[in-house]
C-alpha positions in Angstrom: 101.8 97.4 105.7 101.0 95.0 102.9 98.2 95.5 100.4 96.2 93.1 98.3 95.8 94.4 94.8 92.5 94.2 92.9 91.9 95.4 89.4 89.1 97.1 87.5 88.1 95.4 84.2 89.7 98.3 82.2 93.0 97.9 84.2 93.0 94.1 83.4 92.5 94.9 79.7 95.3 97.5 79.8 97.7 95.2 81.6 97.0 92.3 79.1 97.5 94.6 76.1 100.7 96.0 77.6 102.0 92.4 77.9 101.3 91.7 74.3 102.7 94.9 72.8 105.4 96.2 75.2 107.2 93.4 77.1 109.9 95.6 78.6 107.2 98.1 79.8 105.2 95.2 81.2 108.1 94.1 83.3 108.4 97.6 84.7 104.7 97.7 85.5 104.9 94.4 87.3 107.8 95.7 89.4 105.9 98.9 90.2 102.8 96.9 91.2 104.9 94.9 93.6 106.2 98.1 95.2 102.7 99.4 95.5 101.6 96.2 97.2 104.5 96.4 99.7 104.4 100.1 100.6 102.6 102.9 98.6 105.0 105.5 100.2 108.2 104.2 98.6 110.0 107.2 97.3 110.7 105.7 93.8 106.9 105.5 93.2 106.4 109.2 93.6 102.8 108.5 94.6 100.5 111.5 94.8 96.8 112.2 94.5 95.5 112.6 91.0 92.6 115.1 91.0 91.3 114.5 87.4 89.9 111.0 88.1 87.8 109.2 90.7 87.8 105.6 91.7 85.0 103.1 90.9 83.0 104.2 93.9 84.1 107.9 93.9 87.3 107.4 95.9 90.3 109.6 95.6 92.7 108.3 93.0 96.5 108.2 93.4 99.1 108.1 90.7 102.4 106.2 90.9 105.3 106.4 88.5 106.3 103.3 86.5 109.0 105.3 84.9 110.0 108.9 84.8 111.8 111.3 82.5 111.1 109.2 79.4 108.8 109.9 76.5 105.3 108.6 77.2 106.2 107.6 80.8 103.8 105.0 82.1 101.7 105.5 85.3 99.5 103.4 87.5 96.4 105.0 88.9 94.9 103.4 92.0 92.7 103.9 95.0 92.4 102.6 98.6 89.6 100.2 99.1 86.9 99.3 98.7 87.3 97.2 101.9 89.8 95.1 103.8 91.4 92.0 102.4 91.4 88.5 103.8 94.6 88.7 105.9 94.8 90.2 109.4 96.6 93.4 108.4 95.8 93.3 104.7 94.2 96.4 103.1 92.8 96.5 99.6 94.1 98.7 96.8 92.2 98.8 93.5 94.2 99.4 90.4 92.1 101.7 88.3 94.3 102.2 85.2 97.7 101.4 83.7 98.5 104.0 81.0 101.1 106.3 79.5 101.2 109.7 81.3 98.1 111.6 80.3 
């Protein structure tokens, strides 16, 4: 199933700053976002629920790996929703944060 990605204001700010400061990391984040949009269950993403954060409307938040086993590994935090996208089988995923591993 394909997903339409939407971003919180803070995620947009983090994505923009990442592009300015860390071009190589930005490329990895873009690749990870594409994978999330294609299929959240891809094994390389290592997606799992993240209990220390809630989505914009109190939704469960998931964490996906941009990279692993590196210092300050980057993560993308996201949630399902808030509603369906414009396509027939298109669901929405909201990107909540793009940050180094907390």
